N, C-alpha and C positions, 0 to 999 in steps of 0.2 A: 504494500500500500504506500502511496506517495507520502512524503513527509508531512504535507498539509493535512492529509487524512489521519495519519497516525497521531498528529498533534491534536486533532479534533477529538479523537477517542480519549486521549489522555486528559484533555481539558474537561470533557464530559464526565469522566470518572471522578475528577476532583469536585465537580459541581454536585454530582450525585452523592458523594461522601458528605457534603455539607447540607444536604437537603433537610428541610424542616420536618421533623417527625413529632408525634405526640409523645412527649417525655412524661414519665410517670408522675413527676411532681407538678406538671401543668394541668392535670385533670382536676376540675373543680370538686370540692368536697360537699358542695350544695347541690340539691336536685334542680334540674333545669326543665323548662318547658321546651317543646319541640323546636320552636324558632331559634332558641338559644343553642340547642344541640347542633342544628345544621350550621349555624354561624360559627360555632366553636370548631367543628370539624373542617369547615371550609377554610378558616383562617390558618389552622395548623397543618393542613395537608395541601395547601395551595401549590406548593412546589411540585407535587406529584402530578399535577395536571399536564396532559400532553398539549391541549389547546386552551386558550384563555376562557372560552365559553363552556368548557367541560364542567359537569356538576360532580362534586365530591359526594354529596348526600342531599337527598330531598325528602320532603314529608312522605311522598308516595313510597319511596324506597324503605323508609323506616316502618311504615305501616305494613308493607309487604313482608319485611323481615319478621315482624311479629306474627303475621298470618301464617307464615311458613315455619314457625317455631324455631327461628334462628335467634330471636331476641325476646327475652321475657317482656311481658306487657308493662307499660308504665304504671306507676302508682299515683292515682289522682292526676293523671295527665303529665306527670313529671318523671324525668329520667335521672337516675343516679349515676355516680361515677362508674359503677359496675356496668351500666348500660353503655357508657362511652367506651369502656375497654372492649366490650363485645363488639360494638360497632366498628372499632378500629380493626379487630381481627377479621370481621366480615369484609371490610374494605380491601384488605390485602388478599384474603382467600378467594374472593369472587373473581379475581382476575385470572385464576388458573383452575379453580375447582367448580364442580356443579353444585347446585343448591342442595341436592341429596347428600353429597360428600360433606358439605359445610354443616348440614344438620347432624351428621354422624359425629363430626368433630366437636361441635359446640354443645350438644345435648348433655354430655357428662360434665362439661365445664360449667354450664349454667345451673344444672341440677345439684351439683356437689359444692361448687365454690362461689356461687353468686353472692351468697351471704357468708359471713365469717363462720368458720368451723375450726375444729381442733387441728386439722392438717394444714390448711392453707386458705387464702382468700384471693380474690381476683387482683387486689392491689399488689400483693407480693408476687403472684404469678406473672402479671403483666410486666412488672419491673424486672424480674429475672429473665423473661424472654426478650424484652427490649435490650437488655445488656448483652445477652448472647448474640442477638442479631447484629447489633452495632459492632461487636468484636469481629464479625465476619467480613466487614467492608474491605479491609486491607487485602485479605486473601482473594476476595472476588475481583477487586481491581487488578491484582497481579495476574489472575487467571485470564481476564479479558485482554489485558495487554499482551500476554503470551499468545493468545489466539490471533490478535491483530498482527503480531510479528510472523506467525505461521502463515497467515493469509498473504503477507507481503511476498513470501517466497514461493507460494503455490503456483503462480503462473508467470514466473520470471522470464520464460521463453517467449512470451507474447510480445511482439514488437510494436504493435499498434497501441499508442498511449491510451486512447479512449477505451478500447477493448480491455486493455490491461487493468485500467483503473476499475472498470465495472466488475471484472472477474475477481479482483481482490476484495472489493466491497461485497460481492455475492458470496465469496468464500467465508468472510467474517460473519455475515448474517446467517449462513448455513451452519457454521460451527456453533454460534450462540444458540441458534434454534434447536440444534441437536442436543445441546446441553440441557436446555429447558425441557425438551421432549423426554429425555431420559429421566430427569429428576421428577417431572410430572408423573411419569409412569411408576416410579418408585413410590411417590406419595399416594397415588391411587391404590397401589397394591397394599401399602401399609394400612390405609383406611379400610379396604376390603377385608383384610386379615383381622383388624380390630373389630369390625362389625360382625364378622363370622364368629369370633371368640365370644363376643358379647351375647350374641344370639344363643350360642351353645350353653353359656353360663345361665342364661335366663330359662332355657328349656330344662336344664338340670335342676335349677331351683324350683321350677314348677312341679316337676316330677317328685321331688323330695317333699314338697308341701302337701301333695296329694296322698302320701303314704300315711 
């Protein structure tokens, strides 16, 4: 890939590393009405927009998440900080997973940890996952740059500059897409395995209770 394009990727990675995320300490401790929820999410995730007019979260989305059992219903039309944590997880999951898969992931989370319990709560869980994810940014950036350099060398024998540049660009997109495809496949298999074991445990529990 020509130097301008390589520099573009490097600059993009630096910008992505500095993106505004919802930090654990930024989530309000007071319950919010829906309008304030959408405003909060839009302000804190605006860097994630691909286009200026993209919507981070709308009232319709929130209502649909509740109808589809992704999000517990509000209490007296107000949403707690736990609701905001779940909405943040939904925002990231929905880009790669089906509604059914997100349901499988979030049902145990909301049923066991939405309120304080002896094991953990969503406040602590979100903080731990946030810190783990942030720690991966350096490794992800290194991996993308390695793919960019690999793409530079893939079609070095092409003499036409325009064709050469396109094939290098296409190579990088293909490498990144394959990486996403493989990881998505792993995620889906993990979810299927979890759902299968959960179903087996439920059947076993049902049989024992009938004895």
